[in-house]
DOMAR-866920 format. One record per residue (C-alpha): x, y, z; residue in three letters. Coordinates in Angstrom, 1 decimal, padded with zeros to 4 digits. Layout:
N
NODE:x:y:z:aa
NODE:X:Y:Z:ALA
...
end
This chain:
161
NODE:x:y:z:aa
NODE:-032.2:003.5:049.5:MET
NODE:-034.5:002.0:047.3:ASN
NODE:-034.8:004.0:044.8:SER
NODE:-030.5:005.0:043.9:ILE
NODE:-030.7:001.1:043.6:LEU
NODE:-033.5:001.4:041.3:LYS
NODE:-032.2:004.2:039.7:HIS
NODE:-028.1:003.2:039.2:THR
NODE:-028.7:-000.4:038.1:GLU
NODE:-027.3:-001.1:034.5:VAL
NODE:-030.4:-002.5:032.7:ASN
NODE:-030.0:-005.4:030.3:SER
NODE:-031.0:-005.6:026.8:VAL
NODE:-034.6:-007.3:027.2:ILE
NODE:-035.3:-004.3:030.5:ASP
NODE:-035.1:-002.2:027.3:GLN
NODE:-037.6:-004.0:025.1:THR
NODE:-040.6:-002.5:023.9:SER
NODE:-044.3:-002.3:022.5:LEU
NODE:-044.8:000.2:020.5:LEU
NODE:-047.8:000.7:017.8:ASN
NODE:-046.7:-000.4:014.8:SER
NODE:-047.6:002.6:012.3:GLN
NODE:-049.2:000.1:009.5:GLY
NODE:-053.0:-000.3:008.9:LYS
NODE:-054.3:-002.0:012.6:SER
NODE:-053.6:000.4:015.4:ARG
NODE:-053.4:-002.6:017.5:ASN
NODE:-051.1:-005.1:016.2:LYS
NODE:-048.3:-004.0:018.0:LYS
NODE:-044.5:-005.0:017.1:LYS
NODE:-041.0:-005.9:019.5:LEU
NODE:-038.6:-003.2:019.5:ASP
NODE:-035.4:-004.0:020.5:SER
NODE:-033.5:-001.3:022.4:ALA
NODE:-029.4:-001.1:019.8:VAL
NODE:-026.7:-000.9:021.9:LEU
NODE:-023.9:000.4:019.3:LEU
NODE:-020.6:001.0:021.5:THR
NODE:-019.6:-002.5:020.3:SER
NODE:-020.8:-001.9:017.4:LEU
NODE:-019.1:001.2:017.5:ILE
NODE:-015.6:-000.4:018.6:ASP
NODE:-015.8:-003.1:016.5:ALA
NODE:-015.5:-000.1:013.7:PHE
NODE:-013.1:001.6:014.7:SER
NODE:-011.0:-001.0:015.4:ILE
NODE:-011.4:-002.0:011.3:LEU
NODE:-010.5:001.2:010.5:VAL
NODE:-007.5:001.2:012.5:ILE
NODE:-006.3:-002.0:011.8:TYR
NODE:-006.8:-000.8:008.0:LEU
NODE:-005.1:002.7:008.2:LEU
NODE:-002.0:000.8:009.4:VAL
NODE:-001.6:-001.5:006.7:ASN
NODE:-002.8:000.6:003.9:PHE
NODE:000.3:000.8:001.4:ASN
NODE:000.9:004.3:-000.1:ASP
NODE:003.8:002.6:-002.4:GLY
NODE:003.0:000.2:-005.1:GLU
NODE:003.7:-003.7:-004.9:ALA
NODE:007.4:-004.3:-006.6:LEU
NODE:007.8:-008.1:-007.7:LEU
NODE:011.1:-009.5:-006.2:ILE
NODE:012.7:-012.1:-008.2:ASP
NODE:013.9:-014.8:-006.3:PRO
NODE:017.5:-014.9:-007.8:SER
NODE:018.3:-012.2:-006.4:ILE
NODE:019.2:-011.3:-002.8:GLN
NODE:018.9:-007.3:-002.1:LEU
NODE:021.1:-006.1:-000.1:PRO
NODE:019.5:-004.8:003.7:ASN
NODE:018.6:-001.2:004.5:ALA
NODE:019.0:000.9:008.0:VAL
NODE:016.0:003.0:006.1:GLN
NODE:013.8:003.1:002.8:ALA
NODE:010.9:004.9:001.3:SER
NODE:008.0:003.9:-000.9:LEU
NODE:008.3:004.2:-004.8:PRO
NODE:005.5:005.6:-006.4:THR
NODE:006.2:005.3:-010.3:ARG
NODE:009.0:003.6:-011.6:HIS
NODE:010.2:002.3:-013.7:THR
NODE:012.6:-001.1:-012.9:VAL
NODE:015.4:-002.5:-013.6:ILE
NODE:016.7:-005.7:-012.7:LYS
NODE:020.5:-006.7:-013.4:LEU
NODE:020.8:-010.6:-012.4:ILE
NODE:024.6:-012.3:-013.1:LYS
NODE:025.2:-010.0:-015.1:GLY
NODE:022.1:-009.2:-017.5:GLU
NODE:020.1:-006.7:-017.7:VAL
NODE:015.6:-006.5:-017.7:PHE
NODE:014.2:-003.5:-018.6:LEU
NODE:010.3:-004.3:-017.5:GLU
NODE:011.2:-007.7:-017.3:ASN
NODE:013.2:-007.3:-020.9:THR
NODE:016.5:-008.3:-022.3:LYS
NODE:018.6:-006.0:-023.2:ILE
NODE:022.2:-005.7:-024.3:LYS
NODE:023.8:-003.4:-021.6:PRO
NODE:025.7:-001.4:-024.5:GLY
NODE:021.1:-000.7:-025.3:GLN
NODE:020.6:000.1:-022.0:LEU
NODE:021.1:004.4:-022.8:THR
NODE:018.5:004.0:-025.8:SER
NODE:015.3:002.4:-024.4:PHE
NODE:016.0:004.2:-021.2:LEU
NODE:015.7:007.9:-023.8:VAL
NODE:012.2:006.2:-025.3:LYS
NODE:010.7:005.2:-022.1:VAL
NODE:011.4:009.0:-020.4:GLN
NODE:010.0:010.8:-023.9:LYS
NODE:007.2:007.8:-023.6:LYS
NODE:006.8:009.4:-019.5:ILE
NODE:007.7:013.5:-020.8:ASN
NODE:004.6:012.8:-023.0:GLY
NODE:001.8:011.6:-020.9:SER
NODE:002.7:013.8:-017.6:ASP
NODE:005.0:015.6:-017.5:LYS
NODE:004.7:016.8:-013.6:ASN
NODE:005.1:013.3:-012.2:SER
NODE:008.3:012.6:-010.3:GLU
NODE:009.7:009.2:-012.0:HIS
NODE:012.5:006.8:-010.3:SER
NODE:014.4:004.1:-011.7:ILE
NODE:014.6:000.9:-009.0:ILE
NODE:017.7:-000.7:-009.5:ILE
NODE:016.8:-004.4:-008.1:GLN
NODE:020.1:-006.4:-007.7:SER
NODE:021.8:-009.0:-006.1:ASP
NODE:024.1:-007.1:-002.7:LYS
NODE:027.3:-010.1:-004.5:ALA
NODE:026.6:-008.2:-008.3:GLU
NODE:029.9:-006.0:-009.1:LEU
NODE:029.8:-002.9:-008.6:TYR
NODE:030.8:-001.8:-012.8:LYS
NODE:027.7:-003.7:-013.1:ASN
NODE:025.3:-001.9:-011.1:ILE
NODE:027.3:002.0:-011.9:ASN
NODE:027.5:001.5:-015.8:SER
NODE:023.0:001.1:-015.7:ILE
NODE:023.2:004.1:-012.8:VAL
NODE:025.9:005.8:-015.8:LEU
NODE:023.0:004.9:-018.0:ALA
NODE:019.9:005.9:-016.4:SER
NODE:021.6:009.6:-016.3:ASN
NODE:022.7:010.2:-019.7:HIS
NODE:018.7:008.9:-020.5:ALA
NODE:017.2:012.0:-017.9:GLY
NODE:016.6:010.6:-015.0:PHE
NODE:017.9:011.9:-011.6:SER
NODE:015.9:010.0:-009.5:ASN
NODE:017.5:007.0:-009.0:ILE
NODE:016.0:004.0:-005.8:LYS
NODE:018.2:000.7:-005.4:PHE
NODE:015.9:-001.9:-004.4:ALA
NODE:016.9:-003.1:-000.4:VAL
NODE:015.2:-005.0:002.3:ILE
NODE:014.1:-002.2:005.1:GLN
NODE:015.8:-003.5:008.0:HIS
end
């Protein structure tokens, strides 16, 4: 019975320490070498990896104007590459540059040529940021200008519910 208890008892870190011969010049010197318990380190590393994987964001950060109240949506996706058009109180901004509504198509054609010249295989999208109280005709004019410029992938910035 006594041998079974000794065989199954849990050893502490102090019990697992041992004296080993050093590999230095003097063979008589001994150093204390303790066994490292890796279980807790592996658990901590696993938690860290899971946390980073959950919080990893594959899309680009989209800066939203504080004066815009975005509409809510049940389903949303993350954009990878995009050109942002903001519609703030009837004024149109292309990448934070104010543009007259009639000139939007010509500016978007220039953007499309730049994109086609640099990377022909990528799927580039237009993201429209507008307040949920903005008039439909203003939003529709941006959609039509984007279509005329050759952008077929048009998305709206929303807040996922």
